[in-house]
C-alpha positions as CSV (number, residue, x, y, z in Angstrom):
1,M,-71.9,-247.5,-80.3
2,K,-68.5,-246.5,-79.1
3,L,-68.2,-243.1,-77.5
4,D,-65.2,-240.9,-78.5
5,T,-63.9,-239.6,-75.2
6,R,-61.4,-237.3,-77.0
7,S,-64.2,-235.2,-78.3
8,L,-65.4,-234.6,-74.7
9,I,-62.0,-233.9,-73.2
10,R,-61.0,-231.2,-75.6
11,P,-63.9,-228.8,-74.8
12,A,-63.5,-229.4,-71.1
13,A,-59.8,-228.6,-71.2
14,C,-60.4,-225.4,-73.2
15,L,-63.0,-224.3,-70.7
16,A,-60.6,-224.9,-67.8
17,V,-58.0,-222.8,-69.5
18,V,-60.4,-219.9,-70.1
19,V,-61.6,-220.0,-66.5
20,A,-58.0,-220.0,-65.2
21,L,-57.0,-217.0,-67.4
22,S,-60.1,-215.1,-66.4
23,S,-59.3,-215.6,-62.7
24,A,-55.7,-214.5,-63.2
25,L,-56.6,-211.4,-65.1
26,S,-59.3,-210.3,-62.7
27,A,-56.7,-210.0,-59.9
28,C,-54.5,-207.5,-61.8
29,V,-56.8,-205.2,-63.8
30,P,-59.2,-202.5,-62.4
31,L,-62.9,-203.3,-62.2
32,I,-64.7,-201.8,-65.2
33,V,-68.3,-200.9,-65.4
34,G,-69.9,-200.8,-68.9
35,G,-71.0,-197.4,-70.1
36,T,-74.4,-196.4,-71.3
37,A,-75.5,-196.6,-74.9
38,A,-75.0,-192.8,-75.2
39,A,-71.5,-192.8,-73.9
40,G,-70.4,-196.1,-75.4
41,T,-67.3,-196.3,-73.2
42,A,-66.3,-198.2,-70.0
43,V,-65.9,-196.5,-66.6
44,V,-63.0,-197.2,-64.4
45,I,-64.1,-197.2,-60.7
46,T,-60.6,-196.3,-59.4
47,D,-61.2,-192.8,-60.8
48,R,-62.0,-190.3,-58.0
49,R,-65.1,-189.1,-59.9
50,S,-68.3,-191.0,-59.4
51,S,-69.3,-193.4,-62.2
52,G,-72.2,-191.1,-63.0
53,T,-69.8,-188.1,-63.3
54,Q,-67.5,-190.1,-65.6
55,L,-70.4,-190.9,-67.9
56,D,-71.6,-187.3,-67.8
57,D,-68.1,-186.1,-68.8
58,K,-68.0,-188.5,-71.7
59,N,-71.4,-187.4,-73.0
60,I,-70.5,-183.7,-72.6
61,G,-67.4,-184.3,-74.7
62,F,-69.4,-186.0,-77.5
63,K,-72.0,-183.2,-77.4
64,V,-69.5,-180.4,-77.5
65,V,-67.6,-181.9,-80.5
66,G,-70.9,-182.7,-82.3
67,E,-72.3,-179.2,-81.9
68,I,-69.1,-177.6,-83.1
69,N,-68.9,-179.8,-86.1
70,R,-72.6,-179.2,-86.9
71,R,-72.3,-175.5,-86.6
72,L,-68.9,-174.8,-88.0
73,G,-68.3,-177.6,-90.4
74,D,-65.3,-179.7,-91.3
75,T,-62.8,-176.8,-91.3
76,A,-63.0,-176.7,-87.5
77,K,-60.8,-179.4,-86.1
78,V,-61.7,-179.1,-82.4
79,D,-61.3,-181.7,-79.7
80,A,-63.0,-181.6,-76.3
81,H,-61.6,-183.3,-73.2
82,V,-63.9,-183.1,-70.1
83,Y,-63.2,-183.8,-66.5
84,N,-65.7,-183.1,-63.8
85,G,-67.6,-180.7,-66.0
86,K,-64.5,-178.7,-67.0
87,V,-64.1,-178.7,-70.8
88,L,-60.6,-178.4,-72.4
89,L,-60.8,-177.3,-76.1
90,T,-57.8,-178.0,-78.3
91,G,-57.3,-178.3,-82.0
92,D,-57.3,-175.9,-84.9
93,V,-59.7,-173.4,-86.6
94,P,-59.1,-171.1,-89.6
95,T,-60.3,-167.9,-88.0
96,A,-60.4,-166.1,-84.6
97,E,-64.2,-165.8,-85.0
98,M,-64.6,-169.6,-85.2
99,K,-62.4,-169.9,-82.2
100,T,-64.8,-167.7,-80.2
101,Q,-67.8,-169.5,-81.6
102,S,-66.3,-172.9,-80.5
103,V,-66.0,-171.6,-76.9
104,T,-69.5,-170.2,-76.9
105,L,-71.0,-173.4,-78.2
106,A,-69.1,-175.4,-75.6
107,R,-70.4,-173.2,-72.8
108,G,-74.0,-173.7,-74.0
109,I,-73.9,-177.5,-73.5
110,L,-75.8,-178.7,-70.4
111,N,-73.7,-179.4,-67.3
112,V,-70.6,-177.6,-68.5
113,K,-69.0,-175.8,-65.6
114,S,-66.1,-174.1,-67.3
115,V,-64.3,-174.0,-70.6
116,V,-60.5,-173.8,-71.1
117,D,-59.8,-172.5,-74.6
118,Q,-56.5,-173.8,-76.0
119,I,-57.6,-173.7,-79.7
120,T,-55.1,-172.6,-82.3
121,V,-56.0,-170.3,-85.1
122,G,-54.4,-171.5,-88.3
123,P,-54.0,-174.5,-90.5
124,A,-54.8,-177.9,-89.2
125,Q,-52.0,-180.0,-87.7
126,P,-50.4,-182.5,-90.2
127,F,-51.1,-186.2,-89.5
128,S,-47.5,-186.7,-88.3
129,S,-47.9,-184.1,-85.6
130,R,-51.2,-185.7,-84.4
131,T,-49.5,-189.1,-84.3
132,N,-46.7,-187.7,-82.2
133,D,-49.1,-186.2,-79.8
134,T,-50.8,-189.5,-79.4
135,W,-47.5,-191.2,-78.7
136,L,-46.5,-188.5,-76.1
137,T,-49.8,-189.0,-74.3
138,S,-49.1,-192.8,-74.1
139,K,-45.6,-192.2,-72.8
140,V,-46.8,-189.7,-70.1
141,K,-49.5,-192.1,-69.0
142,S,-47.0,-194.8,-68.7
143,V,-44.6,-192.6,-66.6
144,L,-47.4,-191.5,-64.3
145,I,-48.4,-195.2,-63.6
146,R,-44.8,-195.8,-62.5
147,T,-44.4,-192.7,-60.4
148,Q,-44.7,-192.8,-56.7
149,Y,-47.6,-191.0,-55.0
150,V,-49.3,-190.1,-58.2
151,P,-52.9,-191.4,-58.5
152,S,-52.6,-192.1,-62.2
153,N,-56.0,-193.7,-62.5
154,T,-57.7,-190.4,-61.7
155,I,-55.6,-188.2,-64.0
156,D,-56.7,-187.5,-67.5
157,V,-53.9,-186.8,-70.0
158,T,-54.1,-185.3,-73.5
159,T,-51.5,-183.7,-75.8
160,N,-51.8,-181.1,-78.5
161,R,-48.8,-179.8,-80.5
162,G,-46.3,-181.2,-77.9
163,T,-48.1,-179.6,-74.9
164,V,-49.3,-182.1,-72.4
165,Y,-52.5,-181.2,-70.4
166,L,-53.2,-182.8,-67.1
167,L,-56.7,-182.9,-65.6
168,G,-57.9,-184.6,-62.4
169,L,-58.9,-184.4,-58.7
170,V,-55.6,-184.3,-56.9
171,T,-53.9,-182.9,-53.8
172,E,-51.4,-180.1,-54.3
173,N,-48.5,-182.4,-53.8
174,E,-49.9,-185.1,-56.1
175,G,-50.4,-182.4,-58.8
176,R,-46.9,-181.1,-58.6
177,Y,-45.4,-184.6,-58.6
178,A,-47.4,-185.6,-61.6
179,A,-46.5,-182.5,-63.5
180,N,-42.8,-182.9,-62.8
181,A,-43.0,-186.5,-64.0
182,A,-44.8,-185.5,-67.2
183,A,-42.3,-182.7,-67.8
184,G,-39.4,-185.1,-67.8
185,V,-40.8,-187.2,-70.7
186,G,-38.7,-186.9,-73.8
187,G,-40.4,-184.9,-76.6
188,V,-42.8,-183.0,-74.3
189,Q,-42.6,-179.3,-75.0
190,R,-44.7,-178.0,-72.1
191,V,-47.0,-179.2,-69.4
192,V,-50.2,-177.5,-68.4
193,K,-51.9,-178.3,-65.1
194,L,-55.7,-178.1,-65.1
195,F,-56.1,-179.9,-61.8
196,E,-58.9,-179.4,-59.3
197,T,-57.0,-179.3,-56.0
198,I,-58.6,-181.3,-53.1
199,T,-57.5,-181.8,-49.5
200,R,-55.6,-184.9,-48.3
201,E,-58.8,-185.9,-46.4
202,E,-60.9,-185.7,-49.6
203,A,-58.3,-187.7,-51.5
204,I,-58.5,-190.5,-48.9
205,R,-62.3,-190.5,-48.9
206,L,-62.6,-190.5,-52.8
207,S,-59.8,-193.1,-53.4
208,G,-60.2,-195.3,-50.4
209,A,-56.6,-194.6,-49.4
210,E,-55.3,-196.5,-52.4
211,A,-51.8,-197.7,-52.0
212,G,-50.6,-195.9,-55.2
213,A,-47.0,-195.7,-54.1
214,A,-46.3,-199.4,-54.0
215,G,-44.2,-200.6,-56.9
216,K,-43.7,-197.1,-58.4
217,S,-40.5,-195.4,-59.2
218,N,-39.5,-191.8,-59.1
219,P,-39.3,-189.9,-62.5
220,S,-35.9,-189.7,-64.0
221,A,-34.2,-186.3,-63.9
222,E,-31.5,-187.2,-66.4
223,Q,-32.9,-184.9,-69.1
224,Q,-34.0,-181.3,-69.3
225,A,-37.6,-181.1,-68.2
226,A,-40.3,-179.2,-70.0
227,P,-41.8,-176.0,-68.4
228,I,-44.9,-176.4,-66.3
229,D,-47.8,-174.0,-66.4
230,T,-51.1,-173.6,-64.5
231,L,-54.1,-172.2,-66.4
232,S,-57.2,-170.5,-65.1
233,P,-60.6,-171.7,-66.3
234,D,-60.5,-169.2,-69.1
235,G,-57.1,-170.4,-70.3
236,N,-54.9,-167.7,-68.9
237,N,-51.5,-168.6,-67.5
238,L,-51.4,-168.4,-63.7
239,G,-47.7,-168.8,-63.4
240,G,-45.4,-171.7,-64.0
241,V,-43.1,-173.9,-62.1
242,S,-39.7,-174.3,-63.8
243,G,-38.9,-177.8,-65.1
244,G,-37.0,-180.0,-62.8
245,T,-38.1,-178.2,-59.6
246,A,-37.6,-180.5,-56.6
247,V,-40.9,-181.6,-55.1
248,E,-41.4,-183.3,-51.7
249,A,-43.6,-186.3,-52.3
250,M,-46.4,-186.6,-49.8
251,P,-48.2,-189.9,-49.9
252,I,-51.9,-190.0,-48.9
253,K,-51.4,-192.9,-46.5
């Protein structure tokens, strides 16, 4: 019986290609740890939160939205974005009473530290507006990745009605620089900082002195930047920084 060597060569060649691609990709992407069955999402270990906190935040978000939907029904279009136990509520509800109920329900979820209420009372956003918000979030994330001294892996970005919300564990300078970069993105109407400010020493400890500045560029200042606001945990404005304000970049390392 004559052995067909071609049938053996093809699988071996394919396997070699797969191994080579896997090795190449592993060198340029962050390490990802699979999430639990409850969370159903992956955890990026370059985040300054612990892997346990990341999973807790995901689960809190699911529980908040689930409870609001269960108690208020389909007329409440509320989203929950959670970072380190802080819950940001965005979306639309028909009445002021439902807005208050949404906040109360979110505060009642286990491990919620604070709730920032940014829910709008009125008709739900049209599909085109939600699509634009998703596009703006993608653009802001892309800019933060390219911006010097901004730890983009530990900053959570979400957009509602053209307003970009930034959450994360950052130093004061990192937060300013990230906000200014986001404010310069075309189409952004407003930037709201919901950062937890940490010291330079804490940042080094939590991020392992990541060399985030390498290969990044400064944000463009060619266009009019959006206004930047800082909100308290209850959603009140603590004062803004005018768009385009010069910021001295202070690298961690």
